[in-house]
C-alpha positions in Angstrom: -22.6 23.3 -94.9 -23.5 24.9 -91.6 -26.6 24.5 -89.5 -27.0 26.5 -86.3 -29.9 26.0 -84.0 -31.2 28.5 -81.4 -34.2 29.1 -79.2 -34.0 26.3 -76.7 -34.4 26.7 -73.0 -36.3 25.9 -69.9 -40.1 26.1 -70.1 -43.0 24.9 -67.8 -45.4 22.2 -69.0 -48.0 23.7 -71.2 -45.6 26.4 -72.4 -44.2 27.3 -75.8 -40.9 27.7 -77.5 -39.8 28.5 -81.0 -36.6 26.9 -82.3 -34.7 28.3 -85.3 -32.1 26.7 -87.6 -30.0 29.1 -89.6 -28.5 27.4 -92.7 -25.6 28.2 -95.0 -23.3 26.6 -97.5 -25.8 24.7 -99.6 -28.9 25.4 -101.7 -31.4 25.8 -98.8 -34.4 26.5 -101.0 -33.8 23.2 -102.9 -33.4 21.1 -99.7 -35.7 19.1 -97.5 -35.1 20.0 -93.9 -35.8 18.2 -90.7 -35.9 18.5 -86.9 -34.8 15.6 -84.8 -34.5 15.2 -81.1 -32.5 12.9 -78.8 -32.7 12.0 -75.1 -29.6 10.5 -73.5 -29.5 6.7 -73.9 -32.1 6.8 -76.7 -31.8 6.9 -80.5 -32.3 10.2 -82.3 -35.9 10.5 -83.5 -37.5 12.4 -86.3 -39.8 15.2 -85.0 -40.8 16.9 -88.2 -39.8 17.3 -91.9 -40.6 20.0 -94.4 -40.2 20.0 -98.2 -38.0 22.5 -100.0 -40.8 24.9 -100.7 -42.7 24.2 -97.5 -45.7 22.7 -99.2 -45.4 19.3 -97.5 -44.8 18.6 -93.8 -44.6 15.5 -91.8 -44.7 15.0 -88.0 -44.1 12.3 -85.5 -47.3 11.2 -83.9 -46.1 12.4 -80.5 -46.0 16.0 -81.6 -48.9 16.3 -84.1 -51.3 19.1 -83.3 -48.7 20.7 -81.0 -45.6 21.4 -83.1 -45.5 23.3 -86.4 -42.5 23.2 -88.7 -42.0 26.1 -91.2 -39.3 27.7 -93.2 -38.3 31.1 -94.7 -36.3 30.4 -97.8 -35.5 34.2 -98.2 -33.7 34.0 -94.8 -32.3 30.4 -95.2 -34.0 29.6 -91.9 -36.2 26.8 -90.6 -38.4 27.0 -87.5 -40.1 24.7 -85.1 -43.0 26.2 -83.1 -43.6 24.0 -80.1 -46.8 24.5 -78.1 -48.4 22.7 -75.2 -45.0 21.3 -74.3 -44.8 18.2 -72.1 -42.0 16.9 -69.9 -41.5 14.1 -72.4 -40.5 16.7 -75.0 -37.4 17.3 -73.0 -34.4 16.6 -75.4 -31.7 18.1 -77.4 -33.2 19.2 -80.7 -31.2 19.0 -83.9 -31.5 20.5 -87.3 -30.7 18.1 -90.2 -30.3 18.1 -94.0 -28.9 15.8 -96.6 -26.6 17.5 -99.2 -24.1 15.0 -100.6 -24.0 13.7 -97.1 -25.6 14.0 -93.7 -25.4 17.3 -91.9 -26.4 18.1 -88.4 -26.4 21.2 -86.3 -24.9 21.3 -82.8 -28.2 20.9 -81.1 -30.2 23.1 -78.7 -31.4 21.8 -75.3 -35.2 22.0 -74.6 -36.2 21.3 -71.0 -39.8 21.1 -70.0 -40.2 21.1 -66.2 -42.0 22.8 -63.4 
């Protein structure tokens, strides 16, 4: 199983970023996928989750109406569109799935600062 995130970076408050997670080594289209984030000294928190066919999504209250999770099963890729970014969104963002065990990507840094 391999999960590779990309798309992080530095953005000003109110800006947007789109994260991608390229997946391989497991049946992607049969798997629930999630985005988590972590700030140093704090526990990793769930940001958003998407069902295997993308019909059901769940969001943390702190990102509802601003973030959108999606997936392209033909490309084995999951996305997180982040709009109206706030400084408190600054974190390392991780892609996650469960397939006979927990699998995490290496993470991508998102920094929201002026």
